[in-house]
C-alpha positions in Angstrom: 103.1 148.3 121.3 99.8 146.6 121.9 99.6 142.8 121.2 98.0 142.0 117.9 96.0 139.0 116.9 99.0 137.7 115.0 101.2 138.2 118.1 98.7 136.2 120.2 98.5 133.5 117.5 102.2 132.8 117.8 102.1 133.0 121.6 99.2 130.4 121.7 101.2 128.1 119.3 104.1 128.3 121.8 101.8 127.4 124.6 100.7 124.3 122.7 104.4 123.4 122.4 104.7 124.1 118.7 108.4 124.6 117.8 108.3 124.7 114.0 106.0 126.0 111.4 106.7 125.0 107.8 105.7 127.9 105.6 106.1 130.2 102.7 105.5 133.9 102.9 103.0 136.1 101.1 101.2 139.3 101.6 98.1 137.6 102.9 100.0 136.7 106.1 102.0 139.9 106.3 100.6 140.6 109.8 101.7 137.2 111.0 105.2 137.6 109.4 105.6 140.9 111.2 104.6 139.2 114.5 107.2 136.5 113.8 109.9 139.1 113.7 108.7 140.6 117.0 108.7 137.0 118.5 112.3 136.4 117.5 111.3 133.6 115.2 109.6 131.5 117.9 108.1 129.1 116.9 110.7 128.7 114.2 109.6 129.7 110.6 111.0 127.0 108.3 110.9 128.5 104.8 110.1 126.0 102.1 110.5 126.6 98.4 106.8 126.1 97.7 103.7 125.8 99.8 103.1 122.1 98.7 106.6 121.3 100.1 105.7 123.1 103.3 102.7 120.9 103.7 104.7 117.8 103.0 107.3 118.9 105.5 104.6 119.3 108.2 103.2 115.8 107.3 106.7 114.3 107.6 107.2 116.1 110.9 103.9 114.8 112.3 104.4 111.2 111.0 107.8 110.9 112.7 107.3 113.0 115.8 103.7 112.0 116.8 103.0 115.7 117.3 100.7 118.0 115.3 102.5 119.4 112.2 101.8 123.0 111.5 102.1 124.8 108.1 101.3 128.3 107.0 100.7 130.1 103.7 99.2 133.2 102.2 95.6 133.1 101.0 94.5 132.4 97.4 97.4 130.7 95.6 99.3 129.8 98.7 96.3 128.2 100.3 95.6 126.3 97.1 99.3 125.0 96.9 99.0 123.5 100.4 96.2 121.2 99.3 98.1 118.2 98.0 100.1 117.8 101.2 97.0 118.4 103.3 95.1 115.7 101.5 98.1 113.4 102.0 97.7 114.1 105.8 94.0 113.5 105.7 94.1 110.2 103.9 97.0 108.8 106.0 95.4 110.0 109.3 98.1 112.5 110.2 97.5 115.5 112.5 98.3 118.8 110.6 97.0 122.3 111.2 97.1 124.8 108.3 97.1 128.5 109.0 96.3 130.5 105.9 95.7 134.2 105.2 92.8 135.8 103.4 92.1 139.2 101.8 91.0 141.9 104.2 87.5 141.2 105.5 86.4 144.6 104.1 87.0 143.3 100.5 85.5 139.9 100.7 82.7 139.3 98.3 84.0 141.9 95.9 86.0 139.6 93.5 89.2 141.1 94.9 92.7 140.1 93.8 93.5 136.6 95.2 90.1 136.3 96.8 89.2 132.6 97.0 86.3 131.1 99.0 88.7 129.3 101.3 86.0 127.9 103.6 84.5 126.0 100.7 87.9 125.1 99.3 89.0 123.5 102.6 85.7 122.0 103.5 86.6 118.6 102.2 90.3 118.3 103.3 89.9 119.7 106.8 87.6 118.3 109.5 87.6 121.6 111.2 87.7 124.9 109.2 87.2 128.3 110.8 87.5 131.9 109.6 88.7 134.1 112.4 86.7 137.3 112.2 87.2 138.8 115.6 90.1 138.8 118.1 88.1 137.2 120.9 87.4 134.2 118.6 91.0 133.3 118.1 91.8 131.2 121.2 88.9 128.9 120.8 89.4 128.5 117.1 93.1 127.7 117.4 92.6 125.4 120.4 89.8 123.5 118.6 92.0 123.2 115.5 94.9 121.7 117.5 92.7 119.4 119.5 90.8 118.2 116.4 93.9 117.5 114.5 95.5 115.6 117.4 92.5 113.6 118.6 91.0 112.8 115.2 94.5 112.4 113.4 93.3 114.7 110.7 93.6 118.2 109.1 92.3 121.4 110.7 92.5 124.8 109.2 92.4 128.4 110.4 91.7 131.2 107.9 92.7 134.7 109.2 92.0 137.8 107.0 94.8 140.2 106.8 93.1 143.1 108.6 92.1 140.8 111.5 95.8 139.7 111.9 96.7 143.3 112.6 93.9 144.1 115.0 94.6 144.6 118.7 94.1 141.3 120.5 91.6 141.2 123.3 90.6 137.9 125.0 87.1 136.5 125.3 85.2 137.9 128.3 82.8 136.4 130.7 79.8 137.5 128.6 77.0 136.2 126.5 78.1 134.8 123.1 81.8 134.6 124.1 83.5 131.3 124.0 86.5 131.0 126.3 89.0 128.2 125.7 92.0 126.4 127.2 95.1 124.6 126.0 95.8 120.9 126.1 94.3 117.5 125.6 94.8 114.3 127.5 95.3 110.9 125.9 92.3 108.5 126.1 92.5 104.8 125.9 89.5 103.0 124.4 88.9 99.3 125.2 86.1 97.1 123.7 83.4 95.6 125.9 84.0 92.3 127.6 81.4 90.3 125.6 83.0 91.6 122.3 86.5 90.5 123.5 85.0 87.1 124.3 83.5 86.8 120.8 86.8 87.8 119.2 88.7 85.2 121.2 86.3 82.5 120.2 86.9 83.3 116.5 90.7 83.3 116.9 90.8 80.2 119.1 88.8 78.2 116.6 91.1 78.9 113.7 93.9 76.5 112.7 95.7 78.8 110.2 95.7 82.3 111.6 96.9 85.3 109.6 97.5 88.7 111.2 97.7 92.0 109.2 99.1 95.1 111.0 98.9 98.7 109.9 100.3 102.0 111.3 97.6 101.8 114.1 99.5 98.9 115.6 102.8 100.7 115.9 102.7 101.2 119.7 101.5 97.6 120.1 104.5 95.7 118.6 105.1 93.6 121.7 101.4 92.7 122.0 101.3 91.8 118.3 104.4 89.6 118.7 102.8 87.8 121.7 99.5 87.3 119.9 101.3 85.9 116.8 103.3 83.5 119.1 100.2 82.3 120.9 98.1 81.8 117.7 101.0 80.4 115.7 100.3 83.1 113.1 102.2 84.7 110.4 102.0 88.6 110.2 101.7 90.6 107.0 102.1 94.4 107.0 100.0 97.1 105.2 102.4 99.5 103.6 102.0 102.2 106.3 102.7 99.5 108.9 106.1 98.5 107.4 107.9 99.6 110.6 105.5 98.0 113.1 107.6 94.8 113.3 111.1 94.1 112.1 111.7 92.0 109.0 114.2 89.8 110.7 111.4 88.0 112.6 111.0 84.7 110.7 107.2 84.8 110.6 106.8 88.4 109.4 105.9 88.0 105.7 106.4 91.7 104.7 104.2 94.0 102.7 100.8 93.1 101.3 99.1 94.1 98.1 100.3 94.8 94.5 103.6 96.1 95.9 103.8 93.2 98.4 105.5 89.9 98.8 104.7 86.4 97.8 104.6 85.0 101.4 102.1 87.8 102.3 99.9 86.8 99.4 100.2 83.1 100.3 99.4 83.9 103.9 96.1 85.4 102.9 95.4 82.8 100.3 95.7 79.9 102.6 94.6 81.2 106.1 91.2 80.2 107.7 91.3 83.1 110.2 92.2 86.8 109.9 93.1 89.3 112.6 93.5 92.9 111.2 95.0 95.4 113.6 95.2 99.1 113.0 95.0 98.8 109.3 92.6 100.0 106.7 94.0 97.9 103.9 91.8 98.7 100.8 92.7 95.9 98.4 90.2 93.1 99.2 91.6 91.0 96.4 94.7 90.6 98.5 92.7 89.4 101.5 91.2 85.9 101.9 88.4 84.9 99.7 85.0 85.8 101.1 83.7 83.0 103.3 87.2 81.4 103.4 88.2 83.0 106.7 86.5 84.1 109.9 87.8 87.6 110.7 88.3 90.0 113.6 89.3 93.7 113.3 90.8 96.0 115.9 90.8 99.8 115.1 90.5 103.0 117.0 88.5 104.9 114.4 84.8 104.1 114.2 84.7 105.5 110.6 87.3 103.0 109.4 86.3 99.8 111.2 84.2 97.1 109.6 85.3 97.9 106.0 87.2 96.0 103.4 86.2 92.5 104.5 83.2 90.8 106.1 84.6 90.9 109.7 82.7 88.8 112.2 83.8 90.9 115.2 84.7 94.6 115.0 86.6 95.7 118.1 86.7 99.5 118.5 89.7 100.3 120.6 93.3 101.2 121.0 95.4 98.4 119.5 97.8 98.0 122.5 95.1 98.1 125.2 92.7 95.9 123.2 95.4 93.3 122.6 96.3 93.4 126.3 92.7 92.6 127.2 92.4 90.0 124.5 95.6 88.0 125.1 94.5 86.3 128.3 91.5 84.9 126.4 93.6 83.3 123.7 94.6 79.7 123.8 98.1 78.7 122.7 98.1 76.6 119.6 100.3 73.5 120.0 100.1 72.5 116.4 102.8 74.6 114.6 102.7 73.2 111.1 101.0 76.4 109.8 103.6 78.6 111.4 106.4 76.4 110.0 105.0 76.7 106.5 104.8 80.5 106.8 108.5 80.6 108.0 109.6 78.4 105.1 107.8 80.8 102.7 109.6 83.8 104.3 113.0 82.1 104.0 112.4 81.3 100.4 111.3 84.8 99.7 114.4 86.5 101.0 116.5 84.0 99.1 114.6 84.9 95.9 115.0 88.7 96.6 118.8 88.2 96.9 118.9 86.3 93.6 116.8 89.0 91.9 119.0 91.7 93.3 122.0 89.9 91.7 120.5 89.9 88.2 122.6 92.0 85.8 120.9 95.0 84.3 121.8 98.0 82.1 123.6 99.6 83.9 122.2 99.1 87.5 119.5 96.8 88.8 117.3 99.0 91.1 116.5 95.9 93.2 120.2 95.7 94.1 120.2 99.4 95.2 117.7 98.5 98.0 119.1 95.1 98.7 122.5 96.6 99.4 121.1 99.3 101.7 119.3 96.9 104.0 122.3 95.6 105.9 123.8 99.0 106.3 120.7 100.7 107.8 121.5 102.3 111.1 119.2 100.9 113.8 117.8 104.4 114.5 117.3 105.4 110.9 114.2 107.1 109.5 113.3 106.2 105.9 111.0 108.0 103.6 110.0 106.7 100.2 108.2 108.3 97.3 105.4 107.0 95.0 106.5 105.3 91.9 108.7 102.3 91.2 110.9 103.2 94.2 107.9 102.2 96.3 108.0 98.7 94.8 111.6 98.1 95.8 111.1 99.8 99.2 108.1 97.5 100.0 109.8 94.3 98.9 113.5 94.6 99.4 114.1 96.9 102.3 114.4 95.0 105.6 113.7 97.2 108.6 115.0 96.3 112.0 115.7 97.8 115.4 114.1 101.2 115.9 114.0 102.0 112.2 111.0 104.2 111.3 109.7 104.6 107.8 106.7 105.9 105.8 105.5 107.1 102.4 102.2 108.5 101.0 100.3 105.4 101.7 96.7 106.3 100.7 96.9 109.3 98.4 100.0 107.8 96.8 101.0 111.2 95.6 104.3 112.0 94.0 106.7 114.3 95.7 106.6 113.8 99.5 109.8 111.7 99.8 112.4 114.5 100.2 110.2 117.0 102.1 109.1 114.2 104.5 112.8 113.8 105.2 113.2 117.5 106.0 110.2 117.2 108.4 111.7 114.1 109.9 115.1 115.8 110.6 113.3 118.7 112.4 111.5 116.1 114.5 114.6 114.1 115.2 117.8 116.1 114.4 119.9 113.4 116.1 118.8 110.6 113.8 120.0 109.7 110.3 117.3 110.1 107.6 117.2 108.4 104.2 114.9 109.4 101.3 114.3 106.9 98.5 112.9 108.5 95.4 112.5 108.3 91.7 113.7 110.8 89.1 110.1 111.8 88.4 109.5 112.9 92.0 112.9 114.6 92.0 112.0 116.6 88.9 108.5 117.4 90.2 109.7 119.0 93.4 112.6 117.1 95.0 115.4 119.2 93.5 113.8 122.3 95.1 113.7 120.6 98.5 117.5 120.1 98.3 117.8 123.9 98.5 115.9 123.9 101.8 118.0 121.1 103.2 121.2 122.8 102.1 120.0 125.9 104.0 119.2 124.1 107.3 121.4 121.0 107.7 124.2 122.5 109.7 121.9 123.0 112.7 121.1 119.3 113.0 123.2 117.4 115.6 123.4 114.5 113.2 123.8 116.0 109.7 123.2 112.7 107.9 120.4 113.1 105.4 120.8 110.8 102.4 118.7 111.1 99.2 118.9 108.0 97.0 117.6 108.8 93.5 116.7 106.1 90.9 117.6 107.8 87.6 116.0 105.7 84.8 114.7 108.6 82.7 111.2 107.1 82.8 108.0 107.5 84.8 108.5 103.9 85.5 105.5 102.9 87.6 103.0 104.2 85.2 104.9 102.7 82.3 104.6 99.3 83.9 100.9 99.9 84.7 100.2 100.7 81.1 101.8 97.5 80.0 100.5 95.1 82.6 97.0 96.5 83.1 96.2 98.4 79.9 98.0 96.3 77.4 99.5 99.5 76.0 103.1 100.0 75.0 105.2 102.7 76.5 104.0 106.1 75.3 107.3 108.0 75.2 105.9 111.6 75.1 104.3 111.0 78.5 106.7 108.6 80.0 110.3 109.6 79.1 112.0 112.1 81.3 114.8 114.5 80.4 118.1 113.4 81.9 119.3 115.6 84.7 122.5 115.8 86.7 121.1 115.1 90.2 124.4 114.6 91.9 125.8 117.8 90.3 122.8 119.8 91.3 123.0 118.4 94.8 126.6 119.6 95.1 125.5 123.1 94.2 123.2 123.2 97.2 125.7 122.0 99.7 125.3 118.3 99.4 127.9 115.7 98.7 126.9 114.2 95.3 127.7 110.7 94.2 126.8 109.1 90.8 126.7 105.3 90.5 126.7 103.6 87.2 128.6 100.4 88.1 126.7 98.0 90.3 129.9 97.0 92.1 129.9 100.5 93.6 126.4 100.4 95.2 127.4 99.2 98.6 130.4 101.6 98.9 128.2 104.5 97.9 125.7 103.8 100.7 128.5 103.3 103.1 130.2 106.6 102.2 126.9 108.5 102.3 125.9 107.1 105.8 129.4 108.0 107.1 129.3 111.5 105.6 129.2 114.6 107.9 127.0 116.5 105.5 123.8 115.6 103.5 124.5 113.3 100.6 122.7 112.5 97.3 123.4 109.3 95.5 122.3 109.1 91.9 121.8 105.5 90.8 121.6 105.2 87.0 119.1 102.3 86.9 117.6 100.1 84.2 113.9 101.0 83.5 113.3 97.5 82.1 113.6 95.6 85.4 110.0 94.5 86.1 108.2 95.1 89.4 106.8 91.5 89.4 103.6 91.3 91.6 103.4 88.6 94.3 101.2 86.7 91.8 100.5 87.5 88.2 97.1 86.5 86.9 96.5 85.5 83.2 95.0 88.9 82.3 98.3 90.7 83.3 100.3 88.2 81.2 98.0 88.9 78.2 98.2 92.6 78.7 102.0 92.5 78.8 102.2 90.4 75.6 99.8 92.8 73.9 101.9 95.8 74.9 105.0 94.2 73.5 103.3 93.2 70.2 102.0 96.7 69.7 105.6 98.0 69.4 106.8 99.0 72.9 110.1 100.8 72.3 111.7 98.8 75.1 110.2 95.5 74.1 113.4 93.5 73.8 114.8 94.9 77.1 111.6 94.3 78.9 111.4 90.7 77.7 115.0 90.0 78.5 114.9 91.5 82.0 111.6 89.9 82.7 112.8 86.5 81.8 115.9 86.9 83.9 114.0 88.1 86.9 111.3 85.4 86.7 113.9 82.7 86.2 115.1 83.3 89.8 111.9 81.7 91.0 113.0 78.3 89.7 116.7 78.2 90.6 118.0 75.8 93.2 117.3 76.9 96.8 113.5 77.4 96.5 111.6 74.8 98.4 
């Protein structure tokens, strides 16, 4: 049988080293599905329960493997369903290639069934979008998609009409208007010019109270960041996507920044006179130093993202590791360590406070304790995914990463639903490492329970079968409820916020998981221990109190007024909110805080 365009597509993906494609079938890609059967499922077709989940799986795979994630779907509705995951990849700068079908080219423009203008639809989400209209076009289109996704850390998309998929493949020839292509791309290391490094060093050497913020772009530069922090006597705060850049057991690492962040990170930015931002595009300027308070230097690899968020004096365009290696010899060691000592005292106080808050009684389980009890049990090679919602608060503040722990969430889009499919993608990237997904009941009801079916289908092929899903069951869309109270002065609107109760542990058991339900806080530690020792995937359903407040690192008067207004307007949980809020805030003033 002659090789078709679809056959060649899969062959070219294999040449690029693609081992998995996260996908959902549909008649718009029937030609590719038939080719997959002829290719003996190489690359592996990972069947999701929904195209959005397939895209999230590809994002999780890309985040934790460092390789390009590939997803596929039919045209029309399937291509539309991919969009949320693809936007998540775009905004978090993750390389993903989407391969989507389209109605036969002979029908386009005729308002045919499932015909959607996919080029226009994908124009915003994908940096490279191409319709394959002839067999000779395919190699260049696919190669450019893979290279663009990899080099720009973004989304690229190929749209292949159904009739083109089934055409006989013929390569581009050595003729006019043919575009031959080749596979592969080398890594490039960008380093700023010497005069710019000198200017940056002058700023950093002049400061007395240096703060460093790292994001995911600093992940491969952990040793250099550590050395720079030591030389400058600096504290280091982390953007949420940079949570795993440095371990939290370093005494001068202040933790996450921003609304979900820690008090020592807020104090670090409040009191510094110099700021060095590395590999981060932290968007919340109110959590950075006041304008004109601090001289600032930024290091970033992306010219589109550098120089934003703060009036930086020096913008160094370059790879974080290589740039720091060039910058370090220019830095002078600060002998005065009072600033560093102050930062370390603040960090010690913070972790003592977190322990006290985790120990506050709640009805029935304090969600802070769920995360507090997990931290000391984390395997040093664990991969952690978190979902948007109140779970992200406790993940950001309570979870202490160490060793080679990797972690991520939807940092920029902050969409609901990626926590569990990220975990699936992570397991295909690292089948020998334990993976933990930390999610709320809203995200589980949105799509997480469907993802359990996929995991139940696949887990036995992973060399380490441990995939643990921790669910906070508080029957409330809790993050939005608190935002309504603290920012809008509005009481909980139960028709929008209350969730139906659901037996997450029971459903998990039906899909091949071990299911554990925890209603007694004394059982939290044992539940994590049992799950992490299990030889099959495990879901732990923690029945948590929705009234435990996610207290920001600092509460301004407007937030206090909004909360009071919400309670006075008749919030149905007013008494519980006040009670739990008082108990949580009281921990700030107990003995032990300096």
